[in-house]
C-alpha positions in Angstrom: -72.5 0.2 -43.6 -68.8 0.1 -44.7 -67.6 3.3 -42.6 -68.9 1.4 -39.6 -66.1 -1.1 -39.1 -63.6 1.5 -40.5 -64.4 3.9 -37.7 -64.1 1.2 -35.0 -60.5 0.1 -36.1 -59.3 3.7 -36.2 -60.8 4.4 -32.6 -58.8 1.1 -31.7 -55.5 1.9 -32.9 -55.7 5.6 -32.5 -55.6 8.1 -29.5 -53.1 9.9 -27.5 -51.0 8.0 -24.9 -48.2 8.6 -22.9 -45.0 8.0 -24.5 -42.6 6.6 -21.5 -39.3 7.8 -23.3 -40.4 11.5 -23.8 -43.0 11.7 -20.9 -45.6 13.6 -23.4 -48.8 12.4 -24.5 -48.6 11.5 -28.2 -51.1 10.8 -31.0 -50.2 8.1 -32.9 -52.6 6.6 -35.4 -50.5 3.2 -35.9 -49.6 0.6 -33.2 -46.1 -0.6 -32.4 -46.8 -3.7 -34.0 -47.6 -1.9 -37.5 -44.3 0.2 -37.2 -42.2 -2.8 -36.4 -43.9 -4.6 -39.3 -43.5 -1.4 -41.7 -39.9 -1.5 -40.6 -38.9 -4.8 -41.3 -40.4 -4.8 -44.2 -38.6 -1.9 -45.7 -35.5 -3.0 -44.3 -33.8 -4.2 -47.2 -35.0 -1.7 -49.2 -32.7 1.0 -47.4 -29.8 -1.3 -47.4 -29.7 -1.7 -51.1 -30.3 1.9 -51.6 -27.1 2.6 -49.7 -24.8 0.2 -51.2 -25.5 -2.9 -49.1 -23.8 -3.9 -45.5 -20.2 -3.1 -45.1 -18.7 -6.8 -45.8 -17.1 -7.5 -42.4 -18.8 -9.6 -39.8 -16.2 -8.0 -36.8 -17.5 -4.3 -37.7 -21.2 -5.6 -37.9 -20.9 -7.6 -34.7 -19.0 -3.9 -33.0 -22.2 -1.8 -33.9 -24.7 -4.6 -33.3 -23.1 -5.4 -29.7 -23.4 -1.6 -28.6 -26.8 -0.9 -30.4 -28.5 -3.8 -28.0 -26.3 -3.0 -25.4 -28.2 0.6 -25.5 -31.6 -0.4 -26.2 -31.8 -2.6 -23.3 -31.7 0.7 -21.4 -34.3 2.3 -23.3 -38.0 2.6 -21.6 -41.3 0.4 -21.1 -41.6 -2.6 -23.8 -38.8 -0.7 -25.9 -36.1 -3.3 -25.1 -38.5 -6.0 -26.7 -38.2 -4.6 -30.1 -36.4 -6.4 -33.0 -33.3 -4.1 -32.9 -31.2 -4.2 -35.5 -28.0 -2.4 -36.0 -26.4 -2.6 -39.9 -23.0 -0.4 -41.0 -24.2 0.4 -44.5 -21.4 0.3 -47.0 -22.0 3.9 -48.3 -19.6 6.9 -48.1 -22.6 9.7 -47.6 -22.0 10.7 -44.0 -25.7 9.6 -42.5 -27.4 7.8 -40.2 -30.9 6.8 -39.5 -33.7 4.7 -37.7 -36.8 2.7 -39.6 -39.8 2.6 -37.1 -39.5 -0.3 -35.1 -35.9 -0.5 -34.4 -34.1 -0.8 -37.2 -31.0 1.2 -37.2 -28.1 2.3 -39.7 -24.9 4.3 -39.9 -22.8 4.6 -43.0 -19.4 4.0 -43.3 -19.0 7.5 -44.5 -20.2 8.5 -41.1 -18.0 6.1 -38.9 -14.6 7.0 -40.6 -15.5 10.6 -39.4 -16.0 9.6 -35.7 -12.7 9.4 -33.4 -13.8 7.7 -30.6 -16.9 5.1 -29.4 -18.8 7.7 -27.6 -19.6 9.6 -30.6 -20.7 6.2 -32.1 -22.9 5.8 -29.0 -24.2 9.4 -29.4 -25.2 8.3 -32.9 -26.5 4.9 -32.1 -28.7 6.2 -29.3 -29.9 9.4 -30.7 -31.3 6.9 -33.5 -32.5 4.7 -30.8 -34.7 8.0 -29.5 -36.0 8.4 -33.1 -37.4 4.7 -32.4 -38.3 4.9 -28.5 -40.1 8.6 -29.3 -42.1 6.7 -31.8 -41.2 9.7 -34.6 -41.7 7.3 -37.2 -45.4 6.5 -36.3 -46.0 10.6 -36.1 -43.9 11.1 -39.2 -45.8 8.4 -41.1 -49.2 9.7 -39.7 -48.8 13.2 -40.9 -47.1 12.3 -44.3 -49.5 9.5 -45.9 -52.7 11.4 -44.4 -55.6 10.6 -42.9 -57.7 9.2 -46.1 -54.6 6.7 -46.4 -54.4 5.4 -42.7 -58.0 5.0 -42.7 -58.0 2.8 -45.8 -55.0 0.9 -44.4 -56.4 0.2 -40.9 -60.2 -0.6 -41.9 -59.1 -3.1 -44.6 -57.5 -5.1 -41.6 -54.2 -7.3 -41.7 -53.0 -8.4 -45.0 -54.7 -6.0 -47.2 -53.5 -4.3 -50.0 -54.2 -1.0 -48.5 -51.9 -1.8 -45.3 -49.3 -3.4 -47.6 -49.2 -0.3 -50.1 -48.5 1.8 -46.8 -45.6 -0.5 -45.6 -44.1 -0.4 -49.3 -43.9 4.0 -48.6 -42.1 3.9 -45.3 -38.3 3.4 -46.9 -39.2 6.7 -48.7 -40.8 8.5 -46.2 -37.5 7.6 -44.1 -35.4 9.8 -46.2 -37.6 12.7 -44.9 -36.4 15.4 -42.3 -38.0 15.1 -38.5 -38.7 18.6 -37.4 -36.6 20.0 -35.1 -38.4 19.5 -31.9 -38.3 15.6 -32.6 -34.4 16.2 -33.2 -33.9 17.6 -30.2 -35.7 15.1 -28.8 -33.9 12.4 -29.5 -30.5 14.5 -29.0 -31.4 14.3 -25.3 -32.9 10.4 -25.2 -29.4 9.5 -27.0 -27.2 11.8 -23.9 -29.6 9.5 -21.6 -28.7 6.1 -23.1 -25.3 6.7 -23.8 -24.4 8.3 -20.2 -26.7 4.9 -18.4 -24.3 3.0 -20.7 -21.4 4.4 -19.3 -20.3 7.0 -22.1 -19.2 10.6 -21.6 -22.1 12.6 -23.3 -19.3 15.0 -24.2 -19.2 12.4 -27.3 -22.5 13.6 -28.6 -21.3 17.2 -28.4 -18.0 16.7 -30.7 -20.2 14.8 -33.3 -22.0 18.1 -33.5 -19.1 20.2 -33.5 -17.4 18.3 -36.1 -20.6 18.9 -38.2 -20.6 22.5 -37.2 -17.0 22.6 -38.9 -18.4 20.8 -42.2 -20.8 23.3 -42.5 -18.4 26.1 -42.2 -16.4 24.4 -44.9 -19.1 24.0 -47.3 -19.5 27.8 -47.3 -22.9 28.7 -49.1 -23.5 25.4 -50.1 -25.8 23.6 -47.3 -25.1 19.7 -47.3 -27.5 16.5 -47.2 -27.5 17.1 -43.1 -27.9 20.2 -41.8 -30.3 21.9 -44.7 -33.0 19.8 -43.1 -31.7 19.5 -39.6 -31.3 21.9 -36.4 -28.2 24.0 -36.7 -25.1 21.9 -35.4 -23.6 25.0 -33.6 -27.2 25.6 -31.9 -27.1 21.8 -31.1 -23.8 21.9 -29.4 -25.1 24.9 -27.0 -27.9 23.2 -26.5 -26.3 20.0 -25.5 -23.7 21.4 -23.3 -26.3 23.0 -21.6 -28.2 20.2 -21.0 -24.7 18.3 -20.0 -24.0 21.1 -17.7 -27.9 21.0 -16.0 -28.5 17.3 -15.9 -25.3 15.4 -16.5 -22.7 17.5 -14.7 -21.4 14.3 -12.8 -20.4 12.7 -15.7 -17.5 15.1 -16.5 -16.0 14.6 -13.2 -16.4 10.9 -12.9 -13.8 9.0 -14.5 -15.9 5.9 -15.3 -17.6 8.1 -18.3 -15.3 7.2 -21.1 -14.7 8.5 -24.5 -12.7 5.2 -25.9 -10.5 6.3 -28.1 -8.3 3.6 -28.2 -11.1 0.9 -28.8 -12.7 3.1 -31.4 -9.3 3.0 -33.3 -8.5 -0.8 -33.4 -12.2 -2.0 -33.6 -13.8 0.3 -36.4 -11.1 2.8 -38.1 -8.3 0.3 -38.2 -10.7 -2.6 -40.1 -12.6 0.2 -42.0 -9.0 1.1 -43.3 -8.3 -2.4 -44.7 -11.6 -2.9 -46.6 -11.6 -2.1 -50.6 -13.5 1.6 -51.3 -17.4 1.9 -50.9 -19.4 1.3 -54.2 -18.6 4.3 -56.9 -20.8 7.1 -56.0 -22.5 7.4 -59.5 -24.0 4.0 -59.2 -27.8 4.4 -59.8 -28.6 3.3 -56.0 -26.4 6.0 -54.5 -27.4 8.9 -56.7 -31.3 7.7 -55.7 -30.3 7.9 -52.4 -28.3 11.3 -52.8 -31.4 12.5 -54.9 -33.3 11.9 -51.9 -31.3 13.4 -49.1 -30.8 16.8 -51.2 -34.4 17.1 -51.9 -36.2 16.1 -48.5 -33.4 15.7 -45.7 -33.4 12.7 -43.5 -34.7 11.0 -40.5 -30.8 11.2 -40.2 -29.2 12.6 -37.0 -25.8 13.2 -38.8 -25.1 13.4 -42.3 -23.5 16.3 -43.5 -23.7 20.4 -43.5 -28.1 25.6 -43.8 -31.4 25.2 -42.3 -35.1 24.7 -43.1 -38.0 25.4 -41.6 -40.2 22.5 -40.7 
């Protein structure tokens, strides 16, 4: 009967397992290999929607080097994922990750940062979404049991699985839960501290968005309309640093690297032509999706909505 192999495949791919990054048991109907394949298949769509990659090889090398060094400090087999780190040529302040290791930061966010530790906090947070496998959790919930069963039951190369992969980019522009955001905040602090960055940089990013939220008045922006309130995240991060990373605030080896960031990022960004017109169709689509649904991003701009 047709449903016997379907159930067999579902049983093989689903279940609870302990996630080495978070330490919690996690139910996920997708394998890591499937997450990787889906992320890779959707990468170009995301790049296109956000006006392509920044046309500067040195800037791309800079963010790639930082991302790869952070990714090699992750747990279990995560360092072996096909990580990639792309600086997008969009002025929308944003950062997000696809399942399986595709990480993106926009120039609109990069130009608002003031030191390398802040960038490490942003990228480390997005790496945390990948290692915590929030993408698989989100996709499983969003697409529903029926679609997952069809995709898994049909086997590799099936139209159903291809259709599933084709929806990953759209789901990338949906919001994580607050618990997932907090979890990735903690993982980002872990990774950046291991690499020798002062986790205060992550606090500074949240403080920046708290100011942006206050300045926006009653009009929420693309970021905090779907994410935990940045002022609350500042307090939570400071408490975590005081509790678990107090030594980083007394040891000068934990750096912010302001001069390096000005030279390697801000200086080169200032030499580039402006990003493409914000009225371009792809940008309008991206903004509409951000405004309607939020994003997976840790940092994109200033309202709070329940999940």
